[in-house]
Backbone of each chain as ProteinMPNN parsed JSONL, in Angstrom:
{"seq_chain_A": "DIQMTQSPSSLSASVGDRVSITCRANQNIRFFLNWYQQKPGRAPKLLIYHASSLQSGVPSRFSGSGSGTDFTLTISGLQPEDFATYYCQQSFNTPFTFGPGTKVDIK", "coords_chain_A": {"N_chain_A": [[166.66, 191.24, -147.4], [169.918, 191.191, -148.891], [172.749, 190.234, -147.069], [175.949, 191.532, -146.369], [179.293, 190.776, -145.545], [182.572, 191.681, -144.417], [186.081, 191.027, -144.264], [189.457, 191.592, -143.197], [188.185, 193.793, -140.556], [189.822, 195.897, -140.211], [193.18, 196.741, -141.176], [196.733, 196.904, -140.97], [199.318, 198.06, -142.977], [202.266, 198.256, -145.07], [203.788, 200.555, -147.384], [204.053, 199.244, -150.607], [203.32, 196.676, -149.929], [201.358, 193.695, -150.538], [197.949, 193.481, -150.449], [194.973, 191.957, -149.327], [191.447, 191.874, -149.283], [188.491, 190.488, -148.062], [185.165, 189.701, -149.036], [181.897, 188.669, -148.309], [178.796, 187.336, -149.289], [175.474, 186.576, -148.151], [173.969, 185.032, -149.762], [173.829, 183.613, -153.049], [175.177, 185.803, -155.322], [175.989, 185.836, -157.849], [178.019, 187.474, -160.088], [177.646, 190.029, -159.265], [179.044, 192.259, -157.815], [180.536, 194.993, -156.313], [183.37, 197.129, -155.695], [184.464, 199.757, -153.624], [186.425, 202.635, -152.846], [186.961, 204.77, -150.116], [187.811, 207.9, -148.864], [188.337, 210.023, -145.967], [185.736, 212.404, -145.585], [185.104, 212.391, -148.243], [183.306, 211.324, -151.211], [182.38, 207.898, -151.901], [184.462, 206.005, -154.151], [184.301, 204.322, -157.163], [185.941, 201.302, -157.755], [186.066, 198.64, -158.746], [183.803, 196.755, -160.674], [181.167, 194.344, -161.302], [182.51, 192.258, -160.066], [185.15, 191.782, -161.074], [185.867, 193.622, -163.003], [187.772, 196.322, -163.939], [187.308, 199.653, -163.109], [187.351, 202.41, -165.349], [190.28, 204.368, -165.411], [191.192, 203.623, -162.935], [194.01, 202.482, -161.13], [196.009, 199.69, -162.222], [196.968, 198.093, -160.204], [194.944, 197.446, -158.542], [192.714, 194.779, -158.171], [189.999, 192.488, -158.673], [188.283, 189.525, -157.641], [186.358, 186.464, -157.72], [183.099, 184.89, -157.278], [179.605, 184.142, -156.948], [179.306, 183.692, -153.694], [181.636, 184.504, -152.438], [184.246, 186.845, -152.445], [187.112, 188.8, -153.439], [189.178, 191.605, -152.958], [192.18, 192.783, -154.189], [195.146, 194.538, -153.611], [197.975, 195.178, -155.261], [200.987, 195.989, -154.342], [200.938, 198.325, -152.436], [200.213, 201.779, -152.351], [200.96, 205.13, -151.129], [198.639, 206.695, -151.429], [196.623, 204.869, -151.238], [195.757, 204.344, -148.73], [192.932, 204.057, -146.954], [189.357, 203.534, -146.588], [187.684, 200.596, -147.539], [184.904, 199.371, -149.29], [182.624, 196.755, -150.029], [179.888, 196.049, -152.228], [176.801, 194.628, -152.987], [175.069, 194.18, -156.037], [173.054, 192.621, -156.972], [170.415, 192.353, -156.174], [167.945, 194.826, -155.374], [167.518, 196.174, -152.081], [170.703, 197.597, -152.802], [173.001, 196.48, -150.993], [175.696, 197.388, -148.796], [178.906, 196.266, -147.618], [180.419, 196.256, -144.295], [182.846, 197.541, -144.344], [186.445, 197.937, -144.674], [189.17, 199.154, -143.099], [192.176, 200.448, -144.19], [195.244, 201.106, -142.964], [198.352, 202.825, -142.211], [201.204, 200.952, -141.399]], "CA_chain_A": [[167.803, 191.927, -147.981], [171.164, 190.427, -148.894], [173.692, 190.726, -146.067], [177.341, 191.487, -146.791], [180.303, 190.873, -144.498], [183.93, 191.907, -144.901], [187.157, 190.768, -143.319], [189.269, 192.012, -141.813], [187.552, 195.106, -140.417], [190.912, 196.846, -140.396], [194.5, 196.141, -141.322], [197.863, 197.821, -141.092], [200.227, 197.585, -144.01], [203.315, 199.181, -145.476], [203.881, 200.845, -148.815], [204.637, 198.146, -151.353], [202.713, 195.405, -149.533], [200.2, 193.141, -151.224], [196.857, 193.463, -149.47], [193.735, 191.33, -149.791], [190.251, 192.087, -148.467], [187.47, 189.51, -148.423], [183.762, 190.086, -148.902], [181.037, 187.495, -148.428], [177.349, 187.553, -149.331], [174.757, 185.468, -147.498], [173.332, 184.223, -150.794], [174.518, 183.687, -154.339], [174.946, 187.054, -156.053], [176.685, 185.649, -159.138], [179.192, 188.357, -160.179], [177.171, 191.389, -159.04], [179.757, 192.726, -156.646], [181.333, 196.197, -156.583], [184.305, 197.58, -154.661], [184.658, 201.2, -153.556], [187.403, 203.21, -151.936], [186.496, 206.037, -149.578], [188.696, 208.657, -147.974], [187.538, 210.873, -145.071], [185.135, 213.595, -146.141], [184.923, 212.262, -149.682], [182.353, 210.312, -151.669], [182.997, 206.642, -152.363], [184.969, 205.97, -155.523], [184.19, 202.973, -157.711], [187.193, 200.693, -158.212], [185.802, 197.386, -159.45], [182.392, 196.37, -160.804], [181.012, 192.971, -161.812], [183.473, 191.415, -159.339], [186.538, 191.774, -161.543], [186.082, 194.616, -164.054], [188.425, 197.52, -163.407], [186.705, 200.905, -163.567], [188.256, 203.253, -166.131], [191.062, 205.335, -164.656], [191.679, 203.042, -161.672], [195.303, 201.818, -161.381], [195.948, 198.237, -162.422], [197.348, 197.363, -158.985], [193.695, 196.989, -157.943], [192.058, 193.705, -158.901], [188.931, 191.811, -157.961], [188.02, 188.156, -158.062], [185.303, 185.771, -156.999], [181.746, 184.808, -157.807], [178.736, 183.413, -156.031], [179.203, 184.311, -152.375], [182.941, 184.901, -151.899], [184.927, 187.794, -153.323], [188.359, 189.348, -152.902], [189.832, 192.773, -153.561], [193.612, 192.719, -153.95], [195.966, 195.688, -154.008], [199.325, 194.653, -155.457], [201.926, 197.098, -154.25], [200.185, 199.419, -151.797], [200.78, 203.114, -152.502], [200.515, 206.025, -150.042], [197.276, 207.196, -151.663], [195.671, 203.768, -151.086], [195.302, 204.228, -147.344], [191.534, 204.475, -147.058], [188.412, 202.471, -146.228], [187.183, 199.902, -148.723], [183.585, 198.773, -149.105], [182.024, 195.992, -151.107], [178.455, 196.29, -152.402], [176.158, 193.713, -153.93], [174.092, 194.808, -156.921], [172.24, 191.546, -157.536], [169.023, 192.705, -155.861], [167.755, 195.986, -154.517], [168.476, 197.279, -151.947], [172.097, 197.26, -153.075], [173.616, 196.584, -149.678], [177.141, 197.521, -148.652], [179.584, 195.646, -146.491], [180.718, 197.19, -143.206], [184.068, 198.284, -144.612], [187.771, 197.541, -144.208], [190.057, 200.329, -143.061], [193.586, 200.134, -144.443], [196.079, 202.225, -142.516], [199.806, 202.666, -142.331], [201.851, 200.233, -140.307]], "C_chain_A": [[169.049, 191.038, -147.912], [172.145, 191.062, -147.91], [175.118, 190.515, -146.561], [178.249, 191.579, -145.573], [181.669, 191.07, -145.145], [184.926, 191.501, -143.822], [188.498, 191.072, -143.971], [188.522, 193.347, -141.753], [188.594, 196.214, -140.531], [192.22, 196.08, -140.559], [195.544, 197.237, -141.426], [198.848, 197.236, -142.085], [201.232, 198.672, -144.366], [203.243, 199.424, -146.971], [204.628, 199.703, -149.512], [204.053, 196.789, -151.022], [201.609, 194.996, -150.502], [199.118, 192.93, -150.169], [195.634, 192.806, -150.096], [192.625, 191.541, -148.777], [189.177, 191.138, -148.992], [186.087, 190.046, -148.149], [182.914, 188.843, -149.129], [179.578, 187.914, -148.4], [176.643, 186.357, -148.711], [173.871, 184.693, -148.456], [174.089, 184.434, -152.087], [174.16, 184.991, -155.06], [175.643, 187.029, -157.415], [177.941, 186.539, -159.168], [178.82, 189.811, -159.876], [177.743, 191.966, -157.743], [180.652, 193.892, -157.058], [182.253, 196.482, -155.405], [184.503, 199.083, -154.78], [185.783, 201.516, -152.573], [186.826, 204.52, -151.422], [187.532, 206.63, -148.64], [187.858, 209.616, -147.144], [187.032, 212.135, -145.765], [184.882, 213.553, -147.635], [183.862, 211.22, -150.002], [183.08, 209.01, -151.978], [183.404, 206.742, -153.829], [184.923, 204.53, -156.019], [185.541, 202.488, -158.221], [186.933, 199.522, -159.163], [184.291, 197.185, -159.525], [182.332, 194.984, -161.443], [182.152, 192.068, -161.316], [184.923, 191.58, -159.774], [186.836, 192.794, -162.632], [186.616, 195.906, -163.456], [187.756, 198.763, -163.982], [187.762, 201.738, -164.292], [188.965, 204.267, -165.235], [191.622, 204.819, -163.348], [192.985, 202.281, -161.953], [195.183, 200.298, -161.41], [196.43, 197.44, -161.216], [196.11, 196.885, -158.2], [193.111, 195.869, -158.81], [191.0, 193.051, -158.023], [188.725, 190.419, -158.506], [186.856, 187.595, -157.252], [183.991, 185.744, -157.745], [180.916, 184.009, -156.813], [178.575, 184.13, -154.704], [180.517, 184.872, -151.838], [183.751, 185.696, -152.914], [186.159, 188.36, -152.628], [188.773, 190.58, -153.696], [191.312, 192.671, -153.195], [194.266, 194.007, -154.434], [197.403, 195.181, -154.062], [200.316, 195.8, -155.465], [201.245, 198.347, -153.723], [200.938, 200.748, -151.965], [200.267, 204.044, -151.409], [199.073, 206.496, -150.198], [196.213, 206.107, -151.487], [195.188, 203.594, -149.655], [193.934, 204.884, -147.234], [190.666, 203.348, -146.505], [187.803, 201.911, -147.507], [185.868, 199.201, -148.391], [183.232, 197.903, -150.304], [180.524, 196.308, -151.118], [177.9, 195.261, -153.371], [175.15, 194.493, -154.754], [173.275, 193.741, -157.651], [170.759, 191.843, -157.365], [168.979, 194.019, -155.118], [167.152, 195.536, -153.2], [169.913, 196.807, -152.141], [172.929, 197.461, -151.813], [175.133, 196.619, -149.726], [177.652, 196.639, -147.518], [179.958, 196.697, -145.461], [182.036, 197.945, -143.381], [185.319, 197.659, -144.03], [188.672, 198.769, -144.266], [191.5, 199.885, -143.213], [194.413, 201.327, -143.98], [197.555, 201.833, -142.523], [200.376, 201.951, -141.125], [202.964, 201.095, -139.731]], "O_chain_A": [[169.207, 190.239, -146.989], [172.346, 192.277, -147.918], [175.453, 189.461, -147.1], [177.997, 192.375, -144.668], [181.887, 190.668, -146.288], [184.652, 191.616, -142.627], [188.669, 190.839, -145.168], [188.259, 193.959, -142.788], [188.27, 197.34, -140.906], [192.347, 194.93, -140.136], [195.277, 198.34, -141.903], [199.17, 196.049, -142.029], [201.07, 199.839, -144.012], [202.71, 198.61, -147.726], [205.687, 199.263, -149.063], [204.269, 195.832, -151.766], [201.012, 195.828, -151.186], [199.342, 192.29, -149.142], [195.301, 193.067, -151.252], [192.831, 191.406, -147.571], [188.98, 191.003, -150.199], [185.857, 190.75, -147.166], [183.184, 188.058, -150.037], [179.174, 188.746, -147.587], [177.165, 185.242, -148.745], [173.117, 183.812, -148.044], [174.905, 185.349, -152.191], [172.996, 185.246, -155.367], [175.854, 188.067, -158.041], [178.835, 186.359, -158.342], [179.584, 190.724, -160.19], [177.048, 192.135, -156.741], [181.42, 193.799, -158.016], [181.954, 196.124, -154.266], [184.685, 199.618, -155.873], [186.047, 200.779, -151.623], [186.264, 205.298, -152.194], [188.055, 205.959, -147.75], [186.767, 209.994, -147.57], [187.785, 212.84, -146.437], [184.491, 214.556, -148.232], [183.556, 210.351, -149.186], [184.272, 209.023, -152.285], [182.79, 207.451, -154.626], [185.446, 203.627, -155.367], [186.201, 203.164, -159.011], [187.516, 199.441, -160.244], [183.583, 197.419, -158.546], [183.3, 194.513, -162.04], [182.675, 191.234, -162.055], [185.829, 191.526, -158.943], [187.956, 192.83, -163.141], [185.993, 196.505, -162.579], [187.649, 198.91, -165.2], [188.926, 201.763, -163.891], [188.339, 204.935, -164.413], [192.434, 205.49, -162.711], [193.055, 201.516, -162.915], [194.361, 199.708, -160.709], [196.309, 196.215, -161.21], [196.214, 196.035, -157.315], [193.027, 195.998, -160.032], [191.094, 193.06, -156.796], [188.961, 190.159, -159.685], [186.433, 188.167, -156.247], [183.792, 186.476, -158.714], [181.446, 183.3, -155.958], [177.792, 185.073, -154.598], [180.507, 185.64, -150.877], [183.921, 185.292, -154.064], [186.24, 188.397, -151.4], [188.726, 190.598, -154.926], [191.655, 192.493, -152.027], [193.974, 194.498, -155.525], [197.978, 194.802, -153.041], [200.469, 196.498, -156.467], [201.005, 199.302, -154.462], [202.147, 200.82, -151.745], [199.226, 203.764, -150.815], [198.366, 206.674, -149.206], [195.02, 206.397, -151.579], [194.302, 202.78, -149.395], [193.79, 206.096, -147.398], [191.174, 202.338, -146.017], [187.455, 202.65, -148.428], [185.736, 198.536, -147.364], [183.504, 198.265, -151.449], [179.973, 196.779, -150.123], [178.457, 195.046, -154.447], [174.455, 195.366, -154.233], [172.86, 193.931, -158.794], [169.953, 191.621, -158.269], [169.867, 194.311, -154.317], [166.349, 194.603, -153.186], [170.282, 195.725, -151.685], [173.5, 198.533, -151.612], [175.768, 195.98, -150.565], [176.919, 196.314, -146.584], [179.831, 197.894, -145.717], [182.31, 198.889, -142.64], [185.268, 196.946, -143.027], [188.905, 199.343, -145.33], [191.985, 199.045, -142.455], [194.301, 202.423, -144.53], [197.933, 200.694, -142.797], [200.076, 202.291, -139.98], [203.646, 200.68, -138.794]]}, "seq_chain_B": "EVHLVESGGGLVKPGGSLTLSCAASGLSVTNAWMTWVRQAPGKGPEWVGRIKSKPDGGTSDYAAPVKGRFSISRDDSINTLFLHMNSLKSDDTGVYYCSTEESAAGKNWGQGTLVTVSS", "coords_chain_B": {"N_chain_B": [[182.553, 215.31, -169.345], [181.079, 213.945, -166.454], [179.284, 215.622, -163.945], [178.085, 216.008, -160.715], [176.089, 217.741, -158.431], [175.044, 218.048, -155.24], [172.504, 219.537, -153.184], [170.591, 221.32, -150.655], [170.568, 220.193, -148.171], [170.463, 220.304, -144.518], [169.487, 221.468, -141.228], [166.826, 219.88, -139.645], [163.758, 219.367, -137.919], [162.659, 216.453, -136.07], [160.157, 214.557, -137.701], [159.811, 216.406, -139.65], [160.157, 217.717, -143.05], [162.149, 217.56, -146.04], [163.727, 218.465, -149.079], [166.101, 217.232, -151.231], [168.411, 218.176, -153.773], [169.99, 217.255, -156.846], [172.005, 218.413, -159.067], [172.808, 217.89, -162.398], [175.428, 217.655, -164.822], [176.893, 217.041, -168.01], [175.585, 214.726, -168.523], [172.334, 213.337, -169.235], [169.716, 213.404, -166.99], [167.35, 212.272, -167.58], [167.879, 210.086, -169.14], [169.422, 208.479, -167.584], [170.189, 206.04, -165.049], [169.711, 206.672, -161.748], [170.905, 207.081, -158.416], [170.417, 207.339, -154.869], [172.468, 207.539, -152.059], [173.219, 207.244, -148.638], [175.097, 208.283, -145.73], [175.602, 207.755, -142.473], [177.032, 209.518, -139.669], [180.299, 208.408, -139.105], [179.715, 205.856, -140.006], [179.203, 203.215, -142.482], [178.391, 203.427, -146.057], [174.935, 203.595, -147.085], [172.539, 202.295, -149.153], [169.883, 204.104, -150.5], [167.866, 204.521, -152.451], [166.757, 204.27, -155.897], [166.215, 205.488, -159.244], [165.056, 204.427, -162.326], [166.072, 205.026, -165.748], [164.107, 207.061, -168.002], [163.616, 205.87, -170.563], [163.818, 203.218, -169.769], [161.637, 202.795, -168.226], [161.4, 204.317, -165.906], [160.796, 203.724, -163.245], [160.987, 203.487, -159.617], [162.903, 202.325, -156.779], [163.166, 201.554, -153.29], [164.958, 201.516, -150.169], [164.046, 199.573, -147.286], [163.995, 201.067, -144.782], [163.258, 203.638, -145.576], [161.146, 203.511, -147.245], [158.012, 204.604, -148.339], [158.281, 206.978, -147.019], [160.253, 208.462, -148.297], [160.83, 209.761, -151.582], [161.848, 209.637, -155.001], [162.425, 211.857, -157.639], [162.594, 213.561, -160.837], [163.507, 216.473, -162.709], [163.387, 217.093, -165.873], [163.72, 219.393, -167.367], [165.51, 221.01, -166.062], [167.515, 219.317, -165.666], [167.869, 217.829, -163.253], [167.923, 215.836, -160.329], [165.85, 214.707, -157.64], [165.411, 214.174, -154.107], [162.835, 213.542, -152.119], [162.009, 213.933, -148.829], [160.163, 212.849, -146.135], [158.531, 212.862, -142.875], [160.798, 212.767, -141.174], [163.4, 211.198, -139.269], [165.659, 210.846, -136.47], [167.483, 208.894, -137.169], [167.807, 209.305, -139.845], [169.767, 211.108, -140.208], [172.707, 212.233, -141.798], [175.205, 212.223, -144.438], [174.135, 212.772, -147.686], [174.371, 211.358, -150.826], [174.184, 211.652, -154.375], [174.322, 209.48, -157.184], [175.367, 208.158, -160.37], [174.123, 205.21, -161.9], [175.681, 202.645, -163.424], [176.225, 199.699, -165.197], [175.245, 198.374, -162.989], [176.497, 199.626, -160.839], [177.749, 202.273, -158.747], [178.846, 204.849, -160.453], [179.56, 207.649, -161.038], [179.776, 210.253, -158.665], [178.342, 212.738, -156.515], [179.382, 215.429, -154.307], [178.09, 215.31, -151.951], [175.568, 216.127, -149.467], [174.766, 217.4, -146.282], [172.451, 216.195, -143.992], [170.778, 216.89, -141.067], [168.882, 215.647, -138.524], [167.262, 216.78, -135.895], [166.021, 217.905, -132.736]], "CA_chain_B": [[182.756, 214.79, -167.989], [179.881, 214.009, -165.623], [179.431, 216.377, -162.694], [176.864, 215.986, -159.918], [176.188, 218.645, -157.289], [173.906, 217.953, -154.334], [172.21, 220.694, -152.345], [169.318, 221.225, -149.964], [170.7, 219.653, -146.828], [170.376, 221.261, -143.434], [168.944, 221.005, -139.947], [165.371, 219.753, -139.675], [163.245, 218.726, -136.701], [162.005, 215.15, -136.284], [158.82, 214.68, -138.262], [159.815, 217.399, -140.706], [160.397, 217.33, -144.438], [163.259, 218.214, -146.725], [163.965, 217.965, -150.442], [167.467, 217.371, -151.718], [168.571, 218.281, -155.226], [171.244, 216.782, -157.444], [172.105, 219.022, -160.387], [173.72, 217.102, -163.221], [175.96, 218.144, -166.084], [177.65, 215.988, -168.687], [174.698, 213.605, -168.827], [170.915, 213.649, -169.118], [169.109, 212.611, -165.92], [166.226, 211.554, -168.181], [168.357, 208.837, -169.742], [170.348, 207.823, -166.672], [169.738, 205.408, -163.818], [170.296, 207.501, -160.708], [170.791, 206.476, -157.095], [170.762, 208.093, -153.661], [173.142, 206.771, -151.009], [173.489, 208.098, -147.478], [176.129, 207.778, -144.823], [175.498, 208.315, -141.129], [178.355, 209.864, -139.13], [181.112, 207.298, -138.64], [179.193, 204.572, -140.497], [179.391, 202.934, -143.893], [177.316, 203.892, -146.93], [173.657, 202.873, -147.094], [171.753, 202.548, -150.361], [168.58, 204.647, -150.135], [166.898, 204.249, -153.509], [167.18, 204.611, -157.253], [165.192, 205.65, -160.274], [165.524, 203.994, -163.639], [165.932, 206.021, -166.813], [162.769, 207.088, -168.602], [163.488, 204.81, -171.58], [163.721, 201.906, -169.111], [160.402, 202.742, -167.452], [161.363, 205.398, -164.925], [160.311, 203.311, -161.927], [161.934, 203.673, -158.527], [162.971, 201.341, -155.696], [163.627, 202.175, -152.062], [165.315, 200.645, -149.049], [162.945, 199.435, -146.331], [163.89, 202.122, -143.763], [162.76, 204.915, -146.111], [160.007, 203.269, -148.126], [156.796, 205.264, -147.861], [158.612, 208.316, -146.508], [161.116, 209.135, -149.275], [160.549, 209.492, -152.989], [162.809, 210.19, -155.957], [161.835, 212.377, -158.871], [163.544, 214.354, -161.625], [162.972, 217.536, -163.557], [164.21, 217.016, -167.074], [163.964, 220.728, -167.915], [166.692, 221.587, -165.4], [168.476, 218.221, -165.552], [168.09, 217.698, -161.818], [167.303, 214.733, -159.598], [165.418, 215.127, -156.311], [165.024, 213.203, -153.09], [161.856, 214.152, -151.237], [162.066, 213.194, -147.57], [159.103, 213.21, -145.191], [158.514, 212.158, -141.581], [162.21, 212.511, -140.89], [163.771, 210.676, -137.963], [167.069, 211.078, -136.152], [168.269, 207.893, -137.912], [168.007, 209.769, -141.223], [170.906, 212.018, -140.207], [173.882, 211.771, -142.514], [175.527, 212.847, -145.719], [173.379, 212.159, -148.774], [175.046, 211.438, -152.113], [173.565, 211.091, -155.568], [175.299, 208.876, -158.076], [174.844, 207.487, -161.555], [174.243, 203.755, -161.835], [176.046, 202.041, -164.701], [176.646, 198.308, -164.963], [174.804, 198.062, -161.624], [177.468, 200.157, -159.875], [177.75, 203.725, -158.619], [180.026, 205.265, -161.211], [179.872, 209.05, -160.771], [179.192, 210.666, -157.39], [178.459, 214.121, -156.101], [180.195, 215.668, -153.11], [177.247, 215.033, -150.797], [174.965, 217.215, -148.704], [174.534, 216.91, -144.924], [171.127, 216.33, -143.389], [170.785, 216.655, -139.624], [167.528, 215.615, -137.972], [167.423, 216.97, -134.453], [165.156, 218.932, -132.148]], "C_chain_B": [[181.48, 214.99, -167.175], [180.192, 214.731, -164.317], [178.091, 216.408, -161.994], [177.062, 216.87, -158.694], [174.908, 218.556, -156.467], [173.739, 219.254, -153.548], [170.904, 220.44, -151.621], [169.393, 220.65, -148.561], [170.598, 220.745, -145.77], [169.834, 220.623, -142.179], [167.419, 221.0, -140.022], [164.93, 219.019, -138.414], [162.654, 217.352, -137.019], [160.561, 215.357, -136.715], [158.742, 215.653, -139.416], [160.111, 216.82, -142.075], [161.544, 218.137, -145.025], [163.349, 217.639, -148.123], [165.399, 218.265, -150.837], [167.463, 217.428, -153.232], [169.927, 217.75, -155.637], [171.263, 217.321, -158.867], [173.175, 218.302, -161.192], [174.187, 217.879, -164.438], [176.799, 217.026, -166.698], [176.849, 214.732, -168.938], [173.273, 214.106, -168.699], [170.308, 212.784, -168.017], [167.922, 211.811, -166.452], [166.666, 210.16, -168.628], [169.304, 208.057, -168.843], [169.601, 207.116, -165.548], [170.472, 206.145, -162.699], [169.962, 206.933, -159.334], [171.078, 207.501, -156.01], [171.353, 207.124, -152.642], [173.386, 207.719, -149.844], [174.534, 207.433, -146.579], [175.999, 208.499, -143.49], [176.896, 208.59, -140.597], [179.08, 208.632, -138.596], [180.689, 205.925, -139.105], [179.511, 204.39, -141.972], [178.239, 203.462, -144.728], [176.093, 202.987, -146.839], [172.896, 203.28, -148.355], [170.353, 202.97, -149.946], [167.529, 204.307, -151.191], [167.457, 204.64, -154.85], [165.985, 204.742, -158.166], [165.794, 205.222, -161.598], [165.366, 205.122, -164.644], [164.52, 205.977, -167.383], [162.623, 206.027, -169.683], [163.334, 203.412, -170.989], [162.543, 201.833, -168.147], [160.281, 203.787, -166.369], [160.862, 205.007, -163.554], [161.397, 203.464, -160.872], [161.806, 202.556, -157.491], [163.551, 202.027, -154.469], [164.03, 201.112, -151.043], [164.184, 200.658, -148.032], [162.848, 200.584, -145.321], [163.282, 203.429, -144.26], [161.511, 204.748, -146.969], [158.737, 203.861, -147.524], [157.031, 206.653, -147.309], [159.42, 209.131, -147.514], [160.625, 208.825, -150.684], [161.553, 210.226, -153.868], [162.053, 210.683, -157.179], [162.922, 213.113, -159.649], [162.791, 215.398, -162.412], [163.88, 217.602, -164.775], [164.58, 218.407, -167.597], [165.183, 221.406, -167.288], [167.73, 220.507, -165.094], [168.873, 217.955, -164.096], [167.283, 216.546, -161.236], [166.94, 215.233, -158.198], [165.218, 213.922, -155.396], [164.105, 213.934, -152.112], [161.777, 213.297, -149.976], [161.018, 213.731, -146.609], [159.235, 212.401, -143.913], [159.926, 211.801, -141.144], [162.432, 212.108, -139.446], [165.243, 210.961, -137.713], [167.975, 210.096, -136.91], [168.516, 208.289, -139.366], [169.163, 210.758, -141.331], [172.086, 211.413, -140.947], [174.154, 212.6, -143.742], [174.811, 212.061, -146.821], [174.113, 212.431, -150.089], [174.102, 210.987, -153.224], [174.677, 210.49, -156.427], [174.595, 208.349, -159.312], [175.044, 205.991, -161.371], [174.523, 203.235, -163.237], [176.626, 200.664, -164.423], [176.371, 197.906, -163.525], [175.812, 198.513, -160.571], [177.397, 201.675, -159.867], [179.001, 204.299, -159.252], [180.46, 206.697, -160.886], [179.111, 209.489, -159.525], [179.305, 212.177, -157.221], [179.296, 214.218, -154.827], [179.406, 215.429, -151.82], [176.691, 216.293, -150.155], [174.523, 216.651, -147.351], [173.114, 217.223, -144.474], [171.242, 215.991, -141.908], [169.35, 216.741, -139.114], [167.656, 215.664, -136.45], [166.479, 218.057, -133.969], [165.995, 220.014, -131.46]], "O_chain_B": [[180.876, 216.063, -167.2], [181.214, 214.487, -163.676], [177.079, 216.783, -162.587], [178.074, 216.766, -158.001], [173.831, 218.935, -156.927], [174.706, 219.97, -153.286], [170.191, 219.481, -151.918], [168.393, 220.623, -147.843], [170.639, 221.937, -146.073], [169.733, 219.4, -142.074], [166.802, 221.991, -140.413], [165.645, 218.156, -137.905], [162.195, 217.125, -138.139], [159.843, 216.202, -136.18], [157.718, 215.726, -140.097], [160.29, 215.614, -142.242], [161.861, 219.236, -144.57], [163.077, 216.456, -148.331], [165.848, 219.41, -150.782], [166.625, 216.813, -153.891], [170.888, 217.792, -154.869], [170.626, 216.766, -159.762], [174.303, 218.124, -160.731], [173.434, 218.665, -165.014], [177.344, 216.179, -165.991], [177.366, 213.769, -169.504], [173.028, 215.167, -168.126], [170.375, 211.557, -168.094], [167.529, 210.803, -165.865], [165.92, 209.189, -168.507], [169.92, 207.086, -169.281], [168.517, 207.539, -165.145], [171.7, 206.23, -162.701], [168.885, 206.378, -159.118], [171.878, 208.417, -156.201], [170.816, 206.044, -152.396], [173.727, 208.882, -150.056], [174.806, 206.234, -146.655], [176.253, 209.699, -143.391], [177.854, 207.952, -141.033], [178.557, 207.906, -137.751], [181.241, 204.923, -138.652], [180.024, 205.298, -142.627], [177.224, 203.897, -144.185], [176.195, 201.793, -146.559], [172.644, 204.462, -148.588], [169.705, 202.296, -149.146], [166.432, 203.858, -150.86], [168.511, 205.271, -154.934], [164.908, 204.2, -157.914], [166.91, 205.613, -161.943], [164.609, 206.065, -164.412], [163.824, 204.969, -167.259], [161.602, 205.34, -169.724], [162.782, 202.521, -171.635], [162.461, 200.908, -167.339], [159.171, 204.116, -165.949], [160.527, 205.885, -162.759], [162.581, 203.56, -161.194], [160.755, 201.932, -157.346], [164.333, 202.97, -154.59], [163.529, 199.988, -151.047], [163.448, 201.64, -147.928], [161.744, 201.039, -145.022], [162.837, 204.247, -143.454], [160.893, 205.734, -147.372], [158.43, 203.646, -146.352], [156.087, 207.426, -147.145], [159.286, 210.354, -147.576], [160.073, 207.756, -150.94], [162.04, 211.301, -153.515], [161.156, 210.009, -157.686], [164.043, 213.265, -159.164], [161.614, 215.242, -162.737], [165.001, 218.107, -164.706], [165.638, 218.579, -168.202], [165.811, 222.266, -167.905], [168.693, 220.743, -164.364], [170.055, 217.87, -163.763], [166.13, 216.317, -161.599], [167.636, 216.079, -157.637], [164.904, 212.818, -155.841], [164.536, 214.823, -151.377], [161.513, 212.096, -150.04], [160.991, 214.924, -146.307], [159.945, 211.398, -143.863], [160.204, 210.657, -140.786], [161.766, 212.591, -138.53], [165.986, 211.28, -138.641], [169.107, 210.437, -137.253], [169.343, 207.678, -140.043], [169.502, 211.198, -142.43], [172.425, 210.245, -140.758], [173.434, 213.55, -144.049], [174.883, 210.833, -146.868], [174.431, 213.574, -150.418], [173.317, 210.057, -153.041], [175.822, 210.941, -156.392], [173.385, 208.122, -159.307], [176.02, 205.558, -160.759], [173.691, 203.374, -164.133], [177.432, 200.497, -163.508], [177.16, 197.189, -162.91], [175.966, 197.866, -159.535], [177.026, 202.291, -160.866], [180.084, 204.248, -158.669], [181.607, 206.924, -160.5], [177.944, 209.141, -159.348], [180.24, 212.807, -157.717], [179.839, 213.226, -154.341], [179.982, 215.356, -150.734], [177.26, 217.377, -150.278], [173.97, 215.553, -147.284], [172.645, 218.357, -144.564], [171.744, 214.928, -141.544], [168.689, 217.77, -139.253], [168.1, 214.708, -135.814], [166.175, 219.006, -134.693], [165.443, 220.964, -130.906]]}, "name": "protein", "num_of_chains": 2, "seq": "DIQMTQSPSSLSASVGDRVSITCRANQNIRFFLNWYQQKPGRAPKLLIYHASSLQSGVPSRFSGSGSGTDFTLTISGLQPEDFATYYCQQSFNTPFTFGPGTKVDIKEVHLVESGGGLVKPGGSLTLSCAASGLSVTNAWMTWVRQAPGKGPEWVGRIKSKPDGGTSDYAAPVKGRFSISRDDSINTLFLHMNSLKSDDTGVYYCSTEESAAGKNWGQGTLVTVSS"}
């Protein structure tokens, strides 16, 4: 199975900050990388697919980049509703493994 | 608008069986790639398995921890997806979500149903 890692595991930030989260795969997954946001008690919500494609309805302050093994999710101008846990997921091969998550909380 | 509603969760003893349902509206489960994802308490999501659409062959794939114990099926007449779970273990405890798979990503999700495996 493909292993995914994320860094940092948590971060504290303020409203308006620019935040970046890194995800790394242990093998080349080309551009098959998704990003999800999850709030407590809720299902994950798809933000980005194919590494950099913004899911319909997701604010443009969210962006994704990268290919191969290294990927980044950037939130430009953190909003109060963005405090949540973020997960990456590879969809190059089944099982579609998730990263361990990055919790973004209020500084 | 796509709407997915999971049901069937509950308390089951180790070694027992349970079938989860995912009722869909706004799409045809026959023509959709559908996925089950679970999340243990306090942990991240874990991909469980998926079934391809019937036009794409209808085959299914499973994660190693559930292979041979879990199976995915659908009933086109009631537009519902199922997850049949056998030989349940305490490690299978968690919230189970169904989702649609589009562009190799989980696009639409249900609200989840809780499965607790405990004696």
